[in-house]
N, C-alpha and C positions, 0 to 999 in steps of 0.2 A: 504494500500500500504506500510506503514511503516514497517510492520512485514516481508515483502517480499524483503526489500531493501538489507539485508545481503546476501541472496542467489544470488541476481542479481549482486551485486558487486563482490562476490566470483567468479561467472562465468566469468565476464569480466577480473578480475585479472588473473585467470588461463589461459585465452586466450592470454593475453599479456605475461605472463611468458613463455608459450609454444613458442610464437614467438621469445622472447628474447633468449631462449635456443638454437635456431637454428643459432645464430650468433657466429662467433669466435671473440675473443677480438679485439676491434677496427674496426670491419667490419660494415659498414653502409648500405650495399646493402641488399635488401629484399630477402626472400627465393625464390627459383625457382618456387614454387607453390604460386601464389598470394592468400593470405589469409586475411580475415578481420573479426573483430567483430564490430557490429553496432546495434544501437537502431533505430527502425523504428516506425513512427507514421502513422496511417491509411494505413496499408499494409496487407499482407497475414495473420498476427497474430491478426487482429482485430484493436482495438483502438491504441495499441502499442505492440511492441515485442522486444526482445533481440535476436540477431542472430549471427551465425557463417557462413562464406561463404568461399569456396575454389574452385580453378580451378582444374579440373581433371588432366590436363597435366602440364608440366613445361613451362607454358606460361602465359602471362598477360591477354590473352583473350581466347575465345573458350568456351567449355562446362565446367560447374562446378555445384555446389550444394549449397543449404542453408539449415540450420536447426536452429530452434529457439523455444522460449517459451514466453508465456504471462500468467498473472494471473489477473483475474478481480473478485473483491469481490461483493457480493450482487446482482447478476444477477437475473432478474425476468422474468416471461413469458410474452407473448404478452397481456394477460388479466390483468397484473399487480397485480396478487394475489399470485402466488406460487413462493417462493424464492428457488434458487438452491444453495445458499452459494457461494463458490468460484468456478470459472470455469477456467480450465487450457486449453490453446491453444498451439498447437505444429506445426507451419508451417514447412513443409519439401518439397523439390522438386528440380528438375534440373533447371539450367538457362544457358543462352548463352550470351556472350559478343562479339560484333563486333565493330571495330574501332581501335584506337591506340593512343599511346603517352599520356595515362592518361584519354582520353575522349572516352566513350563507349556507344553504344546503348545496352540496356539490355532487353532480353525477357526471361520470365520464367513462370513456372506453377507448380502445385503440389496439395497437400492436406494439410488441416489443421484439424487434429483430435481435438475434444473438449471433455473434461471430466469434469463433475460437481461433486464436493465433496459430494453433497446431493444425488447423483445417476443420471444416465443417461449420455447422451452425443450424439455426432454425428460427421460427417465428412463433411467439406466444401471443395469444389474445388476452386482453385484460378488461375488466370492468371495475369501477370504483363508485362507492356511495359514501358520503360523509359530511363532515362539518368543516367549514373554513372561516377563520377570522382573518380579516385584512382591514387595516385602517380605512375609514370612509373618507374619500377625497383628499388623502394626504399620505406622505411617506411613512414607513415604519415597519415594525416586526409583524410577521404573519405566522399563523399556526393552522395546521390541518390535522384532522383525525379521520381516518376512513377505513372501510372494509374493502379489501381488494381481492378479486378472484382472478387467478392466472390459469390458463389452459393451453395445452399444446402438446403435440407428439404423444398422444394417448395418455396424458396425465394432467392433473390439475391440483390446485390448492387454493385455500382461502385463508387470509390472515388479516390482522388488524395492524394498521401502520400509522405513523406520525410523521409530521414534517414541520420544519421551521425555516423561515426565510425573511426576505426583505422586499417590501413593496414600494414601488416608485411610480 
């Protein structure tokens, strides 16, 4: 994980720089498209992932999308014999927020392509239902709690995940 820390921090830094570039001097209000970068544990990207999320319209709620990535080293097959090296996961898909004033019900789904550096890969489908807190019309800390179902290649699982991030 240590060797992947620099690209992860660079990704989050660029997201924050992009958000700060949208403010005029002294302006504290968030952009018209609610955007956020967040880290998710037990979500659509597997054990963890780093993600970007944005609404399609100039609104705090409604339809939007997420795109992210995760890297796991030393993945092995179900028979615990064959190593794949590092496996890259890329959760992408649409989502919908309903609610208001910072508290939202979130529903989303999509695909998580997985690529192994040793060759091979696959695609997992996912669905999520949960709660999202994001500051209303301003920058700040965000929180998500959701139930995620992952399915693909003849198997599936359901788990409860959490995420935290920053909205601009």
